[in-house]
Backbone and ligand atoms as CSV (ligand in chain L), in Angstrom:
chain,resi,resn,atom,element,x,y,z
A,1,MET,N,N,93.329,86.090,198.590
A,1,MET,CA,C,93.829,84.709,198.626
A,1,MET,C,C,93.859,84.142,197.199
A,2,ARG,N,N,95.056,83.887,196.718
A,2,ARG,CA,C,95.188,83.326,195.363
A,2,ARG,C,C,95.341,81.814,195.456
A,3,LEU,N,N,94.429,81.101,194.791
A,3,LEU,CA,C,94.411,79.645,194.877
A,3,LEU,C,C,95.058,79.025,193.651
A,4,GLY,N,N,95.805,77.959,193.872
A,4,GLY,CA,C,96.287,77.110,192.787
A,4,GLY,C,C,95.607,75.769,192.933
A,5,ILE,N,N,95.021,75.278,191.844
A,5,ILE,CA,C,94.258,74.017,191.928
A,5,ILE,C,C,94.999,72.943,191.135
A,6,LEU,N,N,95.118,71.768,191.729
A,6,LEU,CA,C,95.687,70.617,191.024
A,6,LEU,C,C,94.602,69.545,190.901
A,7,GLY,N,N,94.331,69.097,189.682
A,7,GLY,CA,C,93.300,68.079,189.495
A,7,GLY,C,C,93.640,67.163,188.347
A,8,SER,N,N,93.082,65.960,188.401
A,8,SER,CA,C,93.342,64.962,187.351
A,8,SER,C,C,92.089,64.595,186.571
A,9,GLY,N,N,90.909,65.075,187.008
A,9,GLY,CA,C,89.673,64.568,186.407
A,9,GLY,C,C,88.669,65.649,186.049
A,10,SER,N,N,87.427,65.410,186.450
A,10,SER,CA,C,86.310,66.237,185.997
A,10,SER,C,C,86.358,67.676,186.513
A,11,GLY,N,N,86.862,67.849,187.720
A,11,GLY,CA,C,86.971,69.218,188.245
A,11,GLY,C,C,85.684,69.769,188.831
A,12,SER,N,N,84.765,68.872,189.249
A,12,SER,CA,C,83.516,69.401,189.824
A,12,SER,C,C,83.790,70.132,191.145
A,13,ASN,N,N,84.816,69.707,191.876
A,13,ASN,CA,C,85.149,70.434,193.115
A,13,ASN,C,C,85.718,71.821,192.814
A,14,MET,N,N,86.541,71.904,191.753
A,14,MET,CA,C,87.024,73.236,191.372
A,14,MET,C,C,85.847,74.123,190.971
A,15,GLN,N,N,84.885,73.525,190.267
A,15,GLN,CA,C,83.702,74.280,189.860
A,15,GLN,C,C,82.941,74.796,191.080
A,16,ALA,N,N,82.856,73.965,192.099
A,16,ALA,CA,C,82.146,74.377,193.318
A,16,ALA,C,C,82.885,75.544,193.992
A,17,ILE,N,N,84.218,75.500,193.949
A,17,ILE,CA,C,85.001,76.610,194.523
A,17,ILE,C,C,84.744,77.888,193.721
A,18,LEU,N,N,84.746,77.746,192.390
A,18,LEU,CA,C,84.460,78.908,191.525
A,18,LEU,C,C,83.065,79.467,191.802
A,19,ASP,N,N,82.094,78.576,191.942
A,19,ASP,CA,C,80.718,79.010,192.189
A,19,ASP,C,C,80.621,79.769,193.516
A,20,ALA,N,N,81.361,79.280,194.522
A,20,ALA,CA,C,81.330,79.949,195.831
A,20,ALA,C,C,81.967,81.336,195.734
A,21,ILE,N,N,83.024,81.445,194.924
A,21,ILE,CA,C,83.662,82.758,194.721
A,21,ILE,C,C,82.667,83.690,194.021
A,22,ASP,N,N,82.045,83.179,192.951
A,22,ASP,CA,C,81.073,83.986,192.186
A,22,ASP,C,C,79.929,84.456,193.075
A,23,ALA,N,N,79.497,83.591,193.993
A,23,ALA,CA,C,78.344,83.925,194.841
A,23,ALA,C,C,78.736,84.840,196.002
A,24,GLY,N,N,80.041,85.136,196.116
A,24,GLY,CA,C,80.487,86.012,197.200
A,24,GLY,C,C,80.639,85.289,198.533
A,25,HIS,N,N,80.644,83.950,198.496
A,25,HIS,CA,C,80.798,83.188,199.748
A,25,HIS,C,C,82.260,82.938,200.101
A,26,LEU,N,N,83.139,83.143,199.138
A,26,LEU,CA,C,84.561,82.866,199.366
A,26,LEU,C,C,85.363,83.986,198.724
A,27,ASP,N,N,86.174,84.653,199.561
A,27,ASP,CA,C,86.961,85.780,199.071
A,27,ASP,C,C,88.298,85.243,198.570
A,28,ALA,N,N,88.321,84.842,197.308
A,28,ALA,CA,C,89.517,84.211,196.743
A,28,ALA,C,C,89.459,84.333,195.229
A,29,GLU,N,N,90.571,83.924,194.633
A,29,GLU,CA,C,90.658,83.966,193.171
A,29,GLU,C,C,91.443,82.725,192.754
A,30,ILE,N,N,90.992,82.045,191.701
A,30,ILE,CA,C,91.777,80.904,191.212
A,30,ILE,C,C,92.794,81.440,190.214
A,31,ALA,N,N,94.084,81.324,190.593
A,31,ALA,CA,C,95.143,81.927,189.785
A,31,ALA,C,C,95.673,80.962,188.736
A,32,LEU,N,N,95.619,79.669,189.024
A,32,LEU,CA,C,96.231,78.687,188.113
A,32,LEU,C,C,95.638,77.304,188.372
A,33,VAL,N,N,95.357,76.591,187.288
A,33,VAL,CA,C,94.882,75.202,187.383
A,33,VAL,C,C,95.882,74.313,186.648
A,34,LEU,N,N,96.408,73.324,187.354
A,34,LEU,CA,C,97.389,72.419,186.763
A,34,LEU,C,C,96.852,70.994,186.785
A,35,SER,N,N,97.160,70.250,185.723
A,35,SER,CA,C,96.726,68.848,185.670
A,35,SER,C,C,97.832,67.972,185.119
A,36,ASP,N,N,97.861,66.734,185.612
A,36,ASP,CA,C,98.796,65.729,185.094
A,36,ASP,C,C,98.164,64.985,183.918
A,37,ASN,N,N,96.902,65.308,183.607
A,37,ASN,CA,C,96.158,64.592,182.569
A,37,ASN,C,C,95.688,65.584,181.505
A,38,PRO,N,N,96.294,65.526,180.311
A,38,PRO,CA,C,95.956,66.533,179.293
A,38,PRO,C,C,94.485,66.496,178.882
A,39,ASP,N,N,93.806,65.356,179.107
A,39,ASP,CA,C,92.396,65.234,178.712
A,39,ASP,C,C,91.427,65.556,179.841
A,40,ALA,N,N,91.936,65.979,180.975
A,40,ALA,CA,C,91.052,66.191,182.136
A,40,ALA,C,C,90.084,67.346,181.872
A,41,TYR,N,N,88.830,67.125,182.210
A,41,TYR,CA,C,87.806,68.145,181.976
A,41,TYR,C,C,88.037,69.382,182.859
A,42,ILE,N,N,88.781,69.203,183.943
A,42,ILE,CA,C,89.077,70.351,184.814
A,42,ILE,C,C,89.783,71.456,184.011
A,43,LEU,N,N,90.587,71.067,183.020
A,43,LEU,CA,C,91.292,72.066,182.202
A,43,LEU,C,C,90.311,72.836,181.325
A,44,GLU,N,N,89.304,72.116,180.789
A,44,GLU,CA,C,88.265,72.783,179.983
A,44,GLU,C,C,87.504,73.792,180.823
A,45,ARG,N,N,87.119,73.344,182.014
A,45,ARG,CA,C,86.360,74.236,182.900
A,45,ARG,C,C,87.151,75.515,183.161
A,46,ALA,N,N,88.466,75.363,183.399
A,46,ALA,CA,C,89.297,76.533,183.688
A,46,ALA,C,C,89.397,77.426,182.461
A,47,LYS,N,N,89.637,76.810,181.299
A,47,LYS,CA,C,89.787,77.605,180.076
A,47,LYS,C,C,88.497,78.367,179.771
A,48,ASN,N,N,87.351,77.739,180.022
A,48,ASN,CA,C,86.068,78.404,179.789
A,48,ASN,C,C,85.919,79.668,180.628
A,49,ARG,N,N,86.642,79.704,181.723
A,49,ARG,CA,C,86.584,80.881,182.601
A,49,ARG,C,C,87.822,81.758,182.466
A,50,ALA,N,N,88.615,81.493,181.420
A,50,ALA,CA,C,89.848,82.264,181.159
A,50,ALA,C,C,90.821,82.208,182.336
A,51,ILE,N,N,90.849,81.082,183.017
A,51,ILE,CA,C,91.812,80.865,184.102
A,51,ILE,C,C,93.048,80.200,183.494
A,52,ALA,N,N,94.224,80.643,183.916
A,52,ALA,CA,C,95.472,80.076,183.388
A,52,ALA,C,C,95.560,78.590,183.745
A,53,THR,N,N,96.033,77.794,182.788
A,53,THR,CA,C,96.165,76.347,183.008
A,53,THR,C,C,97.566,75.901,182.625
A,54,GLY,N,N,97.938,74.726,183.078
A,54,GLY,CA,C,99.220,74.145,182.695
A,54,GLY,C,C,99.196,72.651,182.888
A,55,LEU,N,N,100.118,71.975,182.209
A,55,LEU,CA,C,100.219,70.517,182.315
A,55,LEU,C,C,101.403,70.154,183.192
A,56,ILE,N,N,101.209,69.159,184.031
A,56,ILE,CA,C,102.296,68.633,184.853
A,56,ILE,C,C,102.867,67.429,184.108
A,57,ASP,N,N,104.137,67.509,183.752
A,57,ASP,CA,C,104.774,66.450,182.974
A,57,ASP,C,C,105.354,65.403,183.920
A,58,CYS,N,N,104.660,64.295,184.045
A,58,CYS,CA,C,105.104,63.247,184.979
A,58,CYS,C,C,105.998,62.218,184.307
A,59,ARG,N,N,106.609,62.594,183.209
A,59,ARG,CA,C,107.653,61.797,182.531
A,59,ARG,C,C,107.195,60.380,182.223
A,60,GLY,N,N,105.928,60.226,181.889
A,60,GLY,CA,C,105.427,58.912,181.485
A,60,GLY,C,C,105.095,57.981,182.641
A,61,PHE,N,N,105.347,58.399,183.881
A,61,PHE,CA,C,104.977,57.539,185.014
A,61,PHE,C,C,103.464,57.524,185.160
A,62,ARG,N,N,102.893,56.331,185.406
A,62,ARG,CA,C,101.440,56.193,185.470
A,62,ARG,C,C,100.869,56.814,186.755
A,63,SER,N,N,101.551,56.577,187.885
A,63,SER,CA,C,100.992,57.113,189.122
A,63,SER,C,C,102.005,57.893,189.953
A,64,LYS,N,N,103.297,57.737,189.648
A,64,LYS,CA,C,104.328,58.439,190.419
A,64,LYS,C,C,104.315,59.942,190.085
A,65,PHE,N,N,104.724,60.752,191.042
A,65,PHE,CA,C,104.857,62.197,190.837
A,65,PHE,C,C,106.346,62.498,191.033
A,66,PRO,N,N,107.136,62.414,189.942
A,66,PRO,CA,C,108.584,62.495,190.097
A,66,PRO,C,C,109.035,63.839,190.673
A,67,ASP,N,N,110.187,63.813,191.346
A,67,ASP,CA,C,110.713,65.013,192.004
A,67,ASP,C,C,110.791,66.207,191.062
A,68,GLU,N,N,111.270,65.965,189.846
A,68,GLU,CA,C,111.422,67.080,188.887
A,68,GLU,C,C,110.056,67.710,188.615
A,69,ALA,N,N,109.042,66.872,188.465
A,69,ALA,CA,C,107.697,67.381,188.183
A,69,ALA,C,C,107.158,68.146,189.391
A,70,GLN,N,N,107.483,67.680,190.592
A,70,GLN,CA,C,107.027,68.392,191.800
A,70,GLN,C,C,107.700,69.768,191.868
A,71,ALA,N,N,109.000,69.805,191.527
A,71,ALA,CA,C,109.723,71.083,191.566
A,71,ALA,C,C,109.160,72.044,190.518
A,72,GLU,N,N,108.862,71.538,189.335
A,72,GLU,CA,C,108.295,72.393,188.282
A,72,GLU,C,C,106.911,72.910,188.693
A,73,THR,N,N,106.141,72.032,189.331
A,73,THR,CA,C,104.803,72.427,189.785
A,73,THR,C,C,104.911,73.537,190.828
A,74,ALA,N,N,105.836,73.360,191.767
A,74,ALA,CA,C,106.042,74.386,192.804
A,74,ALA,C,C,106.436,75.711,192.160
A,75,ALA,N,N,107.323,75.659,191.175
A,75,ALA,CA,C,107.785,76.896,190.525
A,75,ALA,C,C,106.627,77.588,189.807
A,76,ALA,N,N,105.796,76.813,189.122
A,76,ALA,CA,C,104.666,77.404,188.385
A,76,ALA,C,C,103.674,78.049,189.356
A,77,LEU,N,N,103.434,77.389,190.477
A,77,LEU,CA,C,102.480,77.921,191.463
A,77,LEU,C,C,103.031,79.207,192.088
A,78,ARG,N,N,104.315,79.187,192.379
A,78,ARG,CA,C,104.976,80.381,192.951
A,78,ARG,C,C,104.900,81.546,191.979
A,79,GLU,N,N,105.221,81.246,190.723
A,79,GLU,CA,C,105.227,82.290,189.696
A,79,GLU,C,C,103.850,82.925,189.541
A,80,ALA,N,N,102.808,82.116,189.747
A,80,ALA,CA,C,101.435,82.629,189.633
A,80,ALA,C,C,101.002,83.355,190.909
A,81,GLY,N,N,101.895,83.438,191.887
A,81,GLY,CA,C,101.568,84.159,193.122
A,81,GLY,C,C,100.556,83.441,193.994
A,82,VAL,N,N,100.577,82.103,193.925
A,82,VAL,CA,C,99.595,81.305,194.679
A,82,VAL,C,C,99.910,81.330,196.178
A,83,ASP,N,N,98.856,81.534,196.989
A,83,ASP,CA,C,98.991,81.511,198.454
A,83,ASP,C,C,98.629,80.154,199.029
A,84,LEU,N,N,97.656,79.491,198.383
A,84,LEU,CA,C,97.119,78.238,198.921
A,84,LEU,C,C,96.878,77.270,197.761
A,85,VAL,N,N,97.376,76.046,197.930
A,85,VAL,CA,C,97.217,75.026,196.882
A,85,VAL,C,C,96.081,74.083,197.297
A,86,CYS,N,N,95.142,73.858,196.383
A,86,CYS,CA,C,94.019,72.958,196.672
A,86,CYS,C,C,94.064,71.768,195.721
A,87,LEU,N,N,94.209,70.578,196.286
A,87,LEU,CA,C,94.129,69.369,195.472
A,87,LEU,C,C,92.649,69.051,195.308
A,88,ALA,N,N,92.219,68.922,194.070
A,88,ALA,CA,C,90.799,68.686,193.790
A,88,ALA,C,C,90.694,67.521,192.806
A,89,GLY,N,N,90.707,66.304,193.375
A,89,GLY,CA,C,90.697,65.120,192.524
A,89,GLY,C,C,92.057,64.914,191.865
A,90,PHE,N,N,93.117,65.251,192.590
A,90,PHE,CA,C,94.477,65.064,192.066
A,90,PHE,C,C,94.970,63.703,192.534
A,91,MET,N,N,95.374,62.858,191.585
A,91,MET,CA,C,95.571,61.451,191.895
A,91,MET,C,C,97.028,61.024,192.078
A,92,ARG,N,N,97.897,61.974,192.363
A,92,ARG,CA,C,99.295,61.622,192.663
A,92,ARG,C,C,99.658,62.116,194.046
A,93,LEU,N,N,100.626,61.417,194.653
A,93,LEU,CA,C,101.023,61.732,196.017
A,93,LEU,C,C,101.998,62.912,196.035
A,94,VAL,N,N,101.599,63.978,196.720
A,94,VAL,CA,C,102.446,65.175,196.824
A,94,VAL,C,C,103.499,64.947,197.916
A,95,LYS,N,N,104.743,65.246,197.588
A,95,LYS,CA,C,105.841,65.089,198.557
A,95,LYS,C,C,106.753,66.302,198.447
A,96,GLN,N,N,107.923,66.235,199.146
A,96,GLN,CA,C,108.933,67.226,198.904
A,96,GLN,C,C,109.322,67.064,197.438
A,97,PRO,N,N,109.669,68.094,196.704
A,97,PRO,CA,C,109.853,69.480,197.139
A,97,PRO,C,C,108.593,70.343,197.104
A,98,LEU,N,N,107.488,69.819,196.607
A,98,LEU,CA,C,106.283,70.654,196.542
A,98,LEU,C,C,105.777,71.005,197.942
A,99,LEU,N,N,105.808,70.013,198.845
A,99,LEU,CA,C,105.364,70.269,200.225
A,99,LEU,C,C,106.185,71.386,200.870
A,100,ASP,N,N,107.494,71.356,200.616
A,100,ASP,CA,C,108.378,72.362,201.229
A,100,ASP,C,C,108.139,73.755,200.659
A,101,ALA,N,N,107.676,73.821,199.415
A,101,ALA,CA,C,107.448,75.120,198.780
A,101,ALA,C,C,106.206,75.808,199.353
A,102,PHE,N,N,105.258,75.007,199.877
A,102,PHE,CA,C,104.016,75.568,200.444
A,102,PHE,C,C,103.752,74.928,201.808
A,103,PRO,N,N,104.619,75.190,202.785
A,103,PRO,CA,C,104.492,74.492,204.070
A,103,PRO,C,C,103.150,74.789,204.742
A,104,GLY,N,N,102.392,73.739,205.015
A,104,GLY,CA,C,101.090,73.896,205.670
A,104,GLY,C,C,100.047,74.550,204.792
A,105,ARG,N,N,100.365,74.769,203.534
A,105,ARG,CA,C,99.461,75.526,202.644
A,105,ARG,C,C,98.950,74.681,201.478
A,106,ILE,N,N,98.837,73.390,201.699
A,106,ILE,CA,C,98.253,72.527,200.664
A,106,ILE,C,C,97.091,71.771,201.295
A,107,LEU,N,N,95.906,71.889,200.684
A,107,LEU,CA,C,94.711,71.203,201.174
A,107,LEU,C,C,94.301,70.123,200.184
A,108,ASN,N,N,93.580,69.125,200.699
A,108,ASN,CA,C,93.074,68.043,199.853
A,108,ASN,C,C,91.647,67.725,200.263
A,109,ILE,N,N,90.847,67.282,199.287
A,109,ILE,CA,C,89.529,66.736,199.627
A,109,ILE,C,C,89.548,65.254,199.309
A,110,HIS,N,N,89.032,64.472,200.270
A,110,HIS,CA,C,89.064,63.014,200.116
A,110,HIS,C,C,87.662,62.454,200.379
A,111,PRO,N,N,87.216,61.506,199.547
A,111,PRO,CA,C,85.836,61.030,199.662
A,111,PRO,C,C,85.618,59.927,200.698
A,112,SER,N,N,86.040,60.176,201.938
A,112,SER,CA,C,85.712,59.292,203.067
A,112,SER,C,C,85.861,60.100,204.341
A,113,LEU,N,N,85.438,59.504,205.442
A,113,LEU,CA,C,85.674,60.107,206.744
A,113,LEU,C,C,87.049,59.630,207.199
A,114,LEU,N,N,88.067,60.396,206.828
A,114,LEU,CA,C,89.433,59.995,207.217
A,114,LEU,C,C,89.530,59.961,208.744
A,115,PRO,N,N,90.293,59.038,209.339
A,115,PRO,CA,C,91.319,58.212,208.697
A,115,PRO,C,C,90.800,56.936,208.036
A,116,ALA,N,N,89.485,56.734,207.982
A,116,ALA,CA,C,88.974,55.529,207.315
A,116,ALA,C,C,89.139,55.655,205.799
A,117,PHE,N,N,89.489,54.582,205.169
A,117,PHE,CA,C,89.517,54.439,203.706
A,117,PHE,C,C,90.369,55.479,202.964
A,118,PRO,N,N,91.639,55.569,203.296
A,118,PRO,CA,C,92.531,56.386,202.455
A,118,PRO,C,C,92.744,55.704,201.111
A,119,GLY,N,N,93.302,56.410,200.160
A,119,GLY,CA,C,93.658,55.793,198.880
A,119,GLY,C,C,92.561,55.921,197.841
A,120,LEU,N,N,92.624,55.037,196.861
A,120,LEU,CA,C,91.759,55.156,195.686
A,120,LEU,C,C,90.337,54.672,195.949
A,121,GLU,N,N,89.373,55.287,195.242
A,121,GLU,CA,C,87.967,54.859,195.248
A,121,GLU,C,C,87.468,54.554,196.663
A,122,ALA,N,N,87.593,55.550,197.515
A,122,ALA,CA,C,87.257,55.379,198.926
A,122,ALA,C,C,85.771,55.028,199.115
A,123,TRP,N,N,84.915,55.489,198.210
A,123,TRP,CA,C,83.481,55.184,198.322
A,123,TRP,C,C,83.256,53.690,198.108
A,124,LYS,N,N,84.031,53.086,197.197
A,124,LYS,CA,C,83.934,51.650,196.946
A,124,LYS,C,C,84.449,50.865,198.155
A,125,GLN,N,N,85.524,51.346,198.730
A,125,GLN,CA,C,86.064,50.703,199.934
A,125,GLN,C,C,85.012,50.704,201.047
A,126,ALA,N,N,84.290,51.835,201.181
A,126,ALA,CA,C,83.277,51.948,202.239
A,126,ALA,C,C,82.139,50.964,202.000
A,127,LEU,N,N,81.695,50.856,200.736
A,127,LEU,CA,C,80.618,49.909,200.398
A,127,LEU,C,C,81.052,48.484,200.708
A,128,GLU,N,N,82.272,48.152,200.291
A,128,GLU,CA,C,82.767,46.782,200.487
A,128,GLU,C,C,82.932,46.459,201.971
A,129,ALA,N,N,83.244,47.471,202.771
A,129,ALA,CA,C,83.422,47.243,204.212
A,129,ALA,C,C,82.075,47.153,204.931
A,130,GLY,N,N,80.992,47.573,204.268
A,130,GLY,CA,C,79.653,47.479,204.852
A,130,GLY,C,C,79.398,48.475,205.979
A,131,VAL,N,N,80.076,49.607,205.958
A,131,VAL,CA,C,79.865,50.601,207.024
A,131,VAL,C,C,78.515,51.323,206.819
A,132,PRO,N,N,77.862,51.754,207.906
A,132,PRO,CA,C,76.565,52.436,207.755
A,132,PRO,C,C,76.693,53.875,207.261
A,133,GLU,N,N,77.865,54.471,207.447
A,133,GLU,CA,C,78.037,55.840,206.942
A,133,GLU,C,C,79.486,56.071,206.521
A,134,THR,N,N,79.604,56.972,205.545
A,134,THR,CA,C,80.925,57.407,205.122
A,134,THR,C,C,80.836,58.926,204.958
A,135,GLY,N,N,81.572,59.513,204.030
A,135,GLY,CA,C,81.484,60.967,203.905
A,135,GLY,C,C,82.668,61.539,203.162
A,136,CYS,N,N,83.089,62.737,203.551
A,136,CYS,CA,C,84.235,63.364,202.901
A,136,CYS,C,C,84.966,64.231,203.924
A,137,THR,N,N,86.236,64.459,203.624
A,137,THR,CA,C,87.125,65.172,204.548
A,137,THR,C,C,87.966,66.172,203.769
A,138,VAL,N,N,88.075,67.388,204.286
A,138,VAL,CA,C,89.088,68.327,203.780
A,138,VAL,C,C,90.179,68.402,204.841
A,139,HIS,N,N,91.427,68.196,204.400
A,139,HIS,CA,C,92.537,68.176,205.356
A,139,HIS,C,C,93.761,68.848,204.764
A,140,GLN,N,N,94.659,69.233,205.664
A,140,GLN,CA,C,95.968,69.747,205.261
A,140,GLN,C,C,96.809,68.566,204.812
A,141,VAL,N,N,97.574,68.768,203.757
A,141,VAL,CA,C,98.378,67.673,203.202
A,141,VAL,C,C,99.734,67.615,203.904
A,142,ASP,N,N,100.110,66.392,204.310
A,142,ASP,CA,C,101.477,66.147,204.765
A,142,ASP,C,C,102.060,65.041,203.887
A,143,ALA,N,N,103.174,64.465,204.319
A,143,ALA,CA,C,103.869,63.529,203.429
A,143,ALA,C,C,103.180,62.164,203.325
A,144,GLY,N,N,102.152,61.920,204.118
A,144,GLY,CA,C,101.473,60.628,204.063
A,144,GLY,C,C,100.401,60.584,202.983
A,145,MET,N,N,99.774,59.409,202.847
A,145,MET,CA,C,98.681,59.304,201.876
A,145,MET,C,C,97.351,59.575,202.581
A,146,ASP,N,N,96.748,60.737,202.254
A,146,ASP,CA,C,95.469,61.134,202.845
A,146,ASP,C,C,95.549,61.234,204.368
A,147,THR,N,N,96.714,61.695,204.851
A,147,THR,CA,C,96.866,62.007,206.273
A,147,THR,C,C,96.997,63.525,206.393
A,148,GLY,N,N,97.248,64.007,207.591
A,148,GLY,CA,C,97.354,65.460,207.793
A,148,GLY,C,C,96.113,65.977,208.497
A,149,PRO,N,N,96.272,67.083,209.248
A,149,PRO,CA,C,95.193,67.591,210.100
A,149,PRO,C,C,93.892,67.884,209.339
A,150,THR,N,N,92.793,67.441,209.945
A,150,THR,CA,C,91.474,67.653,209.340
A,150,THR,C,C,91.003,69.084,209.546
A,151,ILE,N,N,90.391,69.652,208.510
A,151,ILE,CA,C,89.765,70.977,208.644
A,151,ILE,C,C,88.250,70.810,208.813
A,152,LEU,N,N,87.629,70.054,207.933
A,152,LEU,CA,C,86.182,69.804,208.047
A,152,LEU,C,C,85.864,68.406,207.509
A,153,ARG,N,N,84.813,67.804,208.073
A,153,ARG,CA,C,84.316,66.527,207.529
A,153,ARG,C,C,82.799,66.617,207.403
A,154,ALA,N,N,82.244,65.873,206.474
A,154,ALA,CA,C,80.781,65.777,206.367
A,154,ALA,C,C,80.412,64.304,206.247
A,155,LYS,N,N,79.332,63.912,206.943
A,155,LYS,CA,C,78.914,62.510,206.922
A,155,LYS,C,C,77.896,62.275,205.819
A,156,VAL,N,N,77.935,61.076,205.256
A,156,VAL,CA,C,76.955,60.659,204.245
A,156,VAL,C,C,76.520,59.239,204.599
A,157,PRO,N,N,75.208,59.018,204.852
A,157,PRO,CA,C,74.778,57.661,205.164
A,157,PRO,C,C,74.860,56.754,203.938
A,158,VAL,N,N,75.211,55.487,204.168
A,158,VAL,CA,C,75.149,54.499,203.087
A,158,VAL,C,C,73.723,53.959,203.080
A,159,GLN,N,N,73.064,53.992,201.904
A,159,GLN,CA,C,71.673,53.557,201.833
A,159,GLN,C,C,71.568,52.154,201.252
A,160,PRO,N,N,70.510,51.412,201.636
A,160,PRO,CA,C,70.334,50.074,201.057
A,160,PRO,C,C,70.250,50.202,199.532
A,161,GLY,N,N,70.916,49.335,198.829
A,161,GLY,CA,C,70.861,49.382,197.360
A,161,GLY,C,C,71.852,50.351,196.747
A,162,ASP,N,N,72.645,51.031,197.569
A,162,ASP,CA,C,73.641,51.941,197.009
A,162,ASP,C,C,74.596,51.191,196.089
A,163,THR,N,N,74.921,51.812,194.967
A,163,THR,CA,C,75.982,51.319,194.089
A,163,THR,C,C,77.185,52.239,194.320
A,164,PRO,N,N,78.372,51.854,193.847
A,164,PRO,CA,C,79.506,52.774,193.980
A,164,PRO,C,C,79.175,54.140,193.395
A,165,GLU,N,N,78.461,54.147,192.272
A,165,GLU,CA,C,78.159,55.423,191.605
A,165,GLU,C,C,77.180,56.269,192.428
A,166,SER,N,N,76.124,55.630,192.946
A,166,SER,CA,C,75.119,56.422,193.685
A,166,SER,C,C,75.733,56.969,194.968
A,167,LEU,N,N,76.568,56.158,195.624
A,167,LEU,CA,C,77.195,56.620,196.865
A,167,LEU,C,C,78.188,57.753,196.575
A,168,HIS,N,N,78.986,57.584,195.529
A,168,HIS,CA,C,79.955,58.639,195.209
A,168,HIS,C,C,79.228,59.941,194.854
A,169,ALA,N,N,78.119,59.824,194.136
A,169,ALA,CA,C,77.370,61.038,193.757
A,169,ALA,C,C,76.883,61.772,195.005
A,170,ARG,N,N,76.397,61.044,196.009
A,170,ARG,CA,C,75.927,61.726,197.235
A,170,ARG,C,C,77.089,62.306,198.027
A,171,ILE,N,N,78.240,61.605,198.001
A,171,ILE,CA,C,79.428,62.165,198.669
A,171,ILE,C,C,79.844,63.454,197.964
A,172,GLN,N,N,79.791,63.442,196.640
A,172,GLN,CA,C,80.220,64.637,195.888
A,172,GLN,C,C,79.338,65.850,196.202
A,173,GLU,N,N,78.032,65.613,196.385
A,173,GLU,CA,C,77.160,66.745,196.772
A,173,GLU,C,C,77.696,67.417,198.023
A,174,GLN,N,N,78.120,66.600,198.981
A,174,GLN,CA,C,78.666,67.145,200.234
A,174,GLN,C,C,80.030,67.796,200.003
A,175,GLU,N,N,80.834,67.171,199.132
A,175,GLU,CA,C,82.160,67.747,198.838
A,175,GLU,C,C,82.018,69.172,198.321
A,176,HIS,N,N,81.045,69.365,197.443
A,176,HIS,CA,C,80.904,70.669,196.784
A,176,HIS,C,C,80.506,71.764,197.778
A,177,ARG,N,N,79.844,71.365,198.839
A,177,ARG,CA,C,79.498,72.297,199.913
A,177,ARG,C,C,80.703,72.489,200.840
A,178,LEU,N,N,81.393,71.357,201.116
A,178,LEU,CA,C,82.435,71.353,202.151
A,178,LEU,C,C,83.712,72.071,201.735
A,179,TYR,N,N,84.146,71.881,200.489
A,179,TYR,CA,C,85.485,72.376,200.125
A,179,TYR,C,C,85.559,73.904,200.196
A,180,PRO,N,N,84.609,74.624,199.581
A,180,PRO,CA,C,84.684,76.096,199.686
A,180,PRO,C,C,84.627,76.571,201.139
A,181,GLU,N,N,83.802,75.898,201.934
A,181,GLU,CA,C,83.678,76.295,203.345
A,181,GLU,C,C,84.995,76.052,204.099
A,182,ALA,N,N,85.637,74.922,203.824
A,182,ALA,CA,C,86.912,74.603,204.488
A,182,ALA,C,C,87.994,75.608,204.074
A,183,ILE,N,N,87.996,75.993,202.818
A,183,ILE,CA,C,88.987,76.990,202.352
A,183,ILE,C,C,88.744,78.317,203.066
A,184,ARG,N,N,87.477,78.672,203.200
A,184,ARG,CA,C,87.130,79.928,203.874
A,184,ARG,C,C,87.633,79.908,205.327
A,185,ILE,N,N,87.380,78.813,206.017
A,185,ILE,CA,C,87.798,78.695,207.414
A,185,ILE,C,C,89.326,78.702,207.515
A,186,PHE,N,N,89.966,77.940,206.634
A,186,PHE,CA,C,91.430,77.854,206.677
A,186,PHE,C,C,92.051,79.218,206.386
A,187,ALA,N,N,91.538,79.900,205.380
A,187,ALA,CA,C,92.098,81.199,204.980
A,187,ALA,C,C,91.912,82.216,206.107
A,188,ALA,N,N,90.786,82.162,206.787
A,188,ALA,CA,C,90.553,83.103,207.889
A,188,ALA,C,C,91.586,82.886,208.991
A,189,GLY,N,N,92.024,81.643,209.165
A,189,GLY,CA,C,92.987,81.319,210.212
A,189,GLY,C,C,94.414,81.745,209.883
A,190,ILE,N,N,94.738,81.917,208.611
A,190,ILE,CA,C,96.124,82.266,208.271
A,190,ILE,C,C,96.275,83.732,207.909
A,191,ASN,N,N,95.150,84.463,207.836
A,191,ASN,CA,C,95.255,85.881,207.471
A,191,ASN,C,C,95.381,86.779,208.692
L,1,GAR,C1,C,86.377,63.621,194.350
L,1,GAR,O1,O,85.370,62.781,194.826
L,1,GAR,C2,C,87.551,63.644,195.300
L,1,GAR,O2,O,87.184,63.534,196.634
L,1,GAR,C3,C,88.314,62.424,194.849
L,1,GAR,O3,O,88.229,62.457,193.444
L,1,GAR,C4,C,86.990,63.069,193.061
L,1,GAR,C5,C,87.310,64.174,192.066
L,1,GAR,O4,O,86.150,64.722,191.526
L,1,GAR,N1,N,89.662,62.476,195.290
L,1,GAR,C6,C,90.350,61.414,195.691
L,1,GAR,O5,O,89.907,60.280,195.684
L,1,GAR,C7,C,91.777,61.711,196.145
L,1,GAR,N2,N,92.313,60.638,196.905
L,1,GAR,P1,P,86.179,66.095,190.720
L,1,GAR,O6,O,87.317,65.990,189.698
L,1,GAR,O7,O,84.859,66.142,190.032
L,1,GAR,O8,O,86.386,67.208,191.690
């Protein structure tokens, strides 16, 4: 199973996937890491492991993922022989033509118990809503924002005195366990 990872930030989820591969818990290989952010630490992490990297040129748009950039991303992933695309902290909305290039083969991790709190800074949304628990979800990507069939979810209780940072840190601990496991389950189902 050749994985293509798309990320915009630190890449701790990609690191967790790499660690699971190294530990023999996930039979996969990261073939390519792409980012829309040239300064993203996820690119450093990949380069440190001699994994191929590339930049997604979003033509100066702050949050849009233009069609041309989606087509280029699909071509790069195809060329790298990617079987499964994993969004790992990727902050742009994937649509056609990228969705069409990998039908049913794009996964995302989101820091809430979807369908609750889609969109940005879901941990902050959960705190502001005063819910007793939140968590994280790995799901198949469709054309919606943080919609698509769920593969796995993990719950995280909100504790008294939680700040956005403390809550996000506890959610991330669960993400790092959940994402490799969800990829393993998903890959077993398509092989
Ligand atoms: C993760 O918490 C991930 O769930 C979230 O961004 C963080 C990336 O961390 N993704 C989203 O909010 C997507 N809607 P990482 O770069 O350290 O993996």
